[in-house]
N, C-alpha and C positions, 0 to 999 in steps of 0.2 A: 576171546577173541583176538590176534594181532591186529595191530591196524597196518593200512596201505600207505603209500604214499599220499592219501590226501590230508594226512594228518597232519601235514605240515604247512597245508593254504591257510589262509585267512577268513576264504569264500564261505559264509554258513552254509551253502547249497552245499561242496563239494566235502564238508565237514561232516552232514548228515551221512555221507557214503564211506567214510574215513573206515568204519568197521564192517562193511560189506566184507564176504568173504571173495567176492569178485577184486582181485589184485590192481585197482584202479592205479591207474597217472593222471597228475594234470597234463596239459597241453605241453609241452615241452622239449628240448631236446633230446632229453634223456628216454622221452618216448617213442623220439621219431628215430634216433640213432636203432634203439633197439630192433623196431620193425622191422628197420631196413635189415640189419643185422642178422637177425633169424629167420629172416624171408616169412615175416607173419603178416595178416592184414588184419588192421585196425576196425577196433569196433569203438565208434564216437559215438556216447551219449549228451546231449546236449539237455538241458534246463534250467532250471531256478527254485531256488530255496521255499515261494510262496504256490508252486505249483503241485495242484491235487494228484494229477494224475502221473507226475513224476514222481509222487511218495506211492502212491498204488504200484506201477511196477517197480521200484526199490523192493517194496516187499513183497511181492509177489517171486518176482525172479531174479533179485542182484542178493537178497537175501536165501535166495536158493543153494542150498550147497550142489546141489546136482550142476543144476546151470551152470552154477561158477566154477566147476570144476570143467566142464567144455571151453569156457569163455576163456578160462587159464592155458586151458592147453594150446589153444588154437587160436587165440587173438592177443594183440597190446589191447587192451582196455585201458581208453580214455575219456575222462567223466571233464564236461566243461560246463561252467556259469554262465547262460549265454546274456547276462548281466556284466559280466567282467570284461566276455569277449565278444560282444555283438561282430566284430567286424569276421571272425569265425563261424558264426552262427551264421550269419545273412547268407555267404555262400553256400552253404549246405541246405541251409532251407529253402533256397533257391531253386535245388537241385530237390529238393522232396515235392515240392508244387509242383515242377517240369512232370514231375515221373507219375505223382500220384494225384494230381488237381489239388492239393492243398497242405495244410502243413499245422505247428503250433508243438507242442512239446506235451512230456517230452519227443526230442529227436532223437531216432536213432539210426544211424548211419555206418555203413559196413566202406572200407578205406582200401585200397591195396597200399603195399607200404610206402609210395612218395605222395600217397593224401589220395589218389581218384576217386570217387563213390562209384561202388560196383553195385549198392542193392540199399533202398531206404526206406524208410518208414518213418512212424510216429512210437504211439503206443500199441506194444504188442502183448497180450494175456501168455500166462507161464505155458498155457496148454493150448491146443487148437480147439477153437472154439466158434461156434457161429458164422461160419462161413473166413473167420479169420485163422491164419498160421498163429502156433503157439512161438512165441520165443523161443523154447528148448527145442523146437522143430528148427526154426528158422538156423540157429548156430550152428546144429549140427551138418545142416544140407549145405550149406555155407562152407563151411569146415572142408564139407567134402569135398565140395567143387574147387576153391582153391585145389586142393592139392592132385584132384585128377581131370579137372578140366582148366586149367589156368587159359585157355585160349578162350572160353567163353565168359570167363573173369574179364579178361583184357578186353573182348568186344564190347561189353555191358560197359565197363569204366570211359572208353573210347567214346560211345555214344552219350553218356551223361558228361562227358567233359564239351564236345562238340554242341548240345543242346545248349549247356551252361554258355559257354562262349556265344553264341547267336543273339543272348539276350542281354549281351553287355554292351551290344554294338550300338551307340545312341549317338543320334546325331544333335546338336543344341543349335538351337534356331536363332539369329540375330537379334532379333526384338522377339515380346511377348505381343502378340496379336490379338485385339479385342474378341475377338470369335474365338479364340480358342477358352476364353474366360465363358462367353455367349455359349458353346458346347458342355464344357464343363458342369456349369450351372441348371443347364435343360439335363445332363446325362445323369448328374445327382438329385434331381429332385423326382425324376421319372424311377426311379429307386427308391424315393421314400413312401414310407407307408403312411396313408392318408388319415390311416387309423391312430395308430398309437404313437406315429411320430417316428425318425430314427429311418436306416437303411436297412434293406430286404426283411427278410423274415427271421428268423432264430439260427444260430443264438444273433444277437444283437449286441456290437461295440457302443461306447459313448460316441468318437469318432469326433472329439472337439474340433480338430482341424477344419473340418467339413461346416461343419456348423457355424464357425467364424469368418467362413468364406462364403457362406451363404447371405449372412446377414450383411457384409461386406458388399456382396453382389448386387443384392436388391436394394443399396444405396445407391451402389454405381447406375443400376440400369432404370432404377423409380418404377420398382416391379415387386409388389407387395405381398406378389404369393411366395417368396422364397422367404422374407423375414417372417410369414405368421407359418410357414411350416416350422423353421428355427425354434421359434417360441410355440410352438406347438410343442415338439420334442422337449424342449427344457423342461417345460411343466409335466408333461408324463413323467418325464426317467424323476425330476425331484418328487413327484407323487409316489412313484414304485418302489420295490423292493430291493432295484438296486441301488436308492440312496437309501443312506443309514439313517432310519427315522428316527432314530434316538440321540445320536450322535452325533450325525453328519458326516460328509465324507461316503464318497463313490466307493462300490466293490466293481470288480473288474470288466464284467460284461453281463449281461440278461440270458438267461437260457432260453427263453422263452420270448415273444415278439411284442410280449405287454409289459414289459421290462419288470416284471414279478418278480421272477424267482431267479435271484441273480448266481454266479460264481463267486463265491462269498470273499475271494479274496480280494485286500486291497493295496493297489499299485501307487506308487508316490506318484508316476507321473500322470495318472489320471486327476489325479487330488489335485495337480500342479496347473492343468491344460484345461481341466471343467469353469473354477472359477473365473477363469479371466475372460470363456463365453457368458458364464451367468452373470460378471461386472457390465459383459458389454449390454447385454439381454437387459439390465436395469438401466442404465444410460440410455438407453433409446427407449421406453416403456415407463420408466420412474416406479414400477410397479415392485412392493416389499417381498414380494414372495421369492424374486430372483436375490436381492439383497440379502435374505436370509438364508438360502444354500450358499451365498458366496463366504456369510459369517460364519455359520458351520462346519462351512469345511475346510476352512485355515483355521476355527480353532482347533477341528481335529487333529490337523497334522501338528498345533502347536503342542498339544498335549500327548500323542499317541508317538509323532515320528519324528520327533527334533531329540539329538544328542543333545549332552551336557554342552558340547562344544563349539556347537553352533550351527552343524551340518543336516540333514537331512534322513532319515531310515528310507530304505529301500520298497519294504514289501510289507503286509504283514499277510500270514495263511489265512486257508479257507477253515482250516481244520482246527478243532482241538478236543481232547480227550479221544485222539481217534474217528471224530464224525466232522464232515465238510455244515459246517454251519451251526453247528451247535450251540455256538457262541451266541448266536443273534436271535435264535427262533423261540418262540414263547407255547405254552399252554392258558388256554384261556381260566383256567384256573388259579393260574399261577399270578394273572394279571390282576382278578378277583380277589383275592387274597391281598395283594399288594396297596393295589387303589380304592378299594374296598367302594363307597356309593359311587364313584364318578367314572368306576370300572367301564356302566354299558356305554354310558355318552364316547368313552376312548376307544373301546370297543367295535362299536357301529361307525367312526371316523375313519379307524383303519382295518376293516374288514377283518377282525379277529372275530372266530366263531368255534364254535364246542367240539365239531371234529377238527378243527383246522383247514389251513386252507393250502399247505403243504407239508405231506409224510406227517399227517397226525398232530400239525406244529404250526403254529402259525406266524408268517411274516409278513412284519407292517407294514400295511402297502393304504393308498390314499384311493379310493373312486369315487367320494360322494360330496358332493359341495359342505361347507361347515354351517353356510346358513339352513341349510336341511336338516344337518342334527343339532343345532343351536334350536331351530322349531320344533323338533319333535320332543326335545325335555325341556321344552318351554322355559329356553335361557334367548339371553342376547349373543351376538355373534362375539362380543367383546367377551365375555362370560366364561362360552365355551371354549375360545381360544386361550382364554386364562386358564380354564380347567386341562385342557391339553397340554400347554405348555408344563404347567406343576407334577402332572401324570408320567411324563417323558422324563423328566428329574430323578422322580423317584424310582422309575425304573431303570434307569442309570445308573442307579446310586445299588441297585438289586442285580444289575448285570453287570456291573462292576468286582462282584463278588463269586463270578465264574472263573473258571480258568481261563485265562485268555489266550487267543491266538498265539501263536511263535509268529516272531517278529526279525527278518535283517534288519540288522543292524549294518550292512554295509552301506558305504555313503557315496554315489555315484555322482562324479563331476558332473554330466551332461543333466541328468534328473535335476540335482540341485539346482543348477542353471533356468529350468522349468521352474522349477520353485521357485525359486526368487522372483521371476516375471508375475508369479502366481503372486505371491505376497504383496507384493507393489502395484498391481493391478489392482488388490482387493483393497491397500490401504487409500487408493485415488478414490474411489467410491464411499466407503468406508469412512475414513480420517481414524482408522483405530490406529494409534499409536505402533500397539504392540503386533505388528504388520510389519509396518517400517522397521522396526528392531529388530525382526525375526529375518529381514532380508540382507539388512545389512551386518546381521551377524553372522548371517551365511556367506558372505562376499568374505569376511575377515577370514573366518573359517577357510576358505579355499585359497587365500590369499597367503596364510599362514601353513597349512598343512599341506597343501597339492600340489605344490610349488616346489621343484629341485631343479635346483642350477638353471632356471629360466624357463623350465620346462614345464607345464602344466601337464597335469598325471592323471590317470583315468577313476582310481578306485582308492578308497580308505578304512579300511578295519583294522580295529583293535592299537592304532599308535601307528600303522606302518600304511603310506600310501603306496602303490607301486601302478604299473602299466601306462606306458603314454596314451594321453586324451585320444577320444574319435572326435569328428567333426557329426 
């Protein structure tokens, strides 16, 4: 099949769609002019390379010849990598949240030729199902509405724009009053899960900035419960399936309230921000478990997310071999075969069971004290810890033989800035020279590759830096 206009892009996400039957354009003057010249509405699809549901919708709808034909005949179809163009994503994500009450990716927006939204959603199945309209039906109906009911479309777009403009009227106070901090801290704590930590119920995101704020507010106010809640959250996350127990590094979020079943993609920004909070927790408590998370997460970034030039890659996919999480989960029989006589102790510690704790497989997570496990097997805590560490090393060697998830090797200036901070904070508490060197190498990379005519650029891939950087 002949490639579409995305074939000339550097974004891994856009290149994933370069051979779709949909005649995709990148966001460009050419595409916007085509929409105006032909008086065609725009279908805008926003996502990113590690997004599981983006892959699903692409396979179900954008690779479907019949749906592609409807899209090509009636719309100018534009595909945007939200990591390359956070400005575009931000505008239409706000619209989606206003209209539907939620947002996310893939973001699916139908626009007038002058880029005003008139219909918005996220993932659509290909056919009508479970009360959700199918993408084929949506595209047919909206194409018909554009031709036969232009006034209805115009009215919808005006309502969307008016609602969006109301959210943009922000007043900036002259100074930050202490009461603002008090209210923020109390409101955050009221949203907290007292049993499992974190904010709200499922899905649960790490929210590193909120946790950092609560540690600072606890110090400021002298009220210990804010610190206690934060430390509980950090401990539960580090013990959960959201944390890669074999190699280190955090998955994007937990699909349940207990941090057990993650959405398996790994994003650079999470693994930049979270070591900072764990380093702060270690500075406060001197508890080695927090230091271990800092070390393991930054080592993961060094091994898996660092380019030869010193920049840091953006993400690792959730999927491998067409299955989400396949790279990370285990059968108990596999672990027995690899670990031999030490498997029972390891399996008890990480809740590995014969029938699996997740869809017939096991996600490693810990909900039992090391002392209890050591006692049950007649070991000292030190002996049990040593067995677990050596077992993890063996399992990592075995896991490395599997087909690894895809990696988005786009390098983003803003996320690299976060990662520089992560490595420097990590160096502060570990004194690991490789962390300091990683930060220095990345700064050098940005200075040499990401600045052009005195202007900082946003994204780098395949030797090319482009797009103005965003604050």
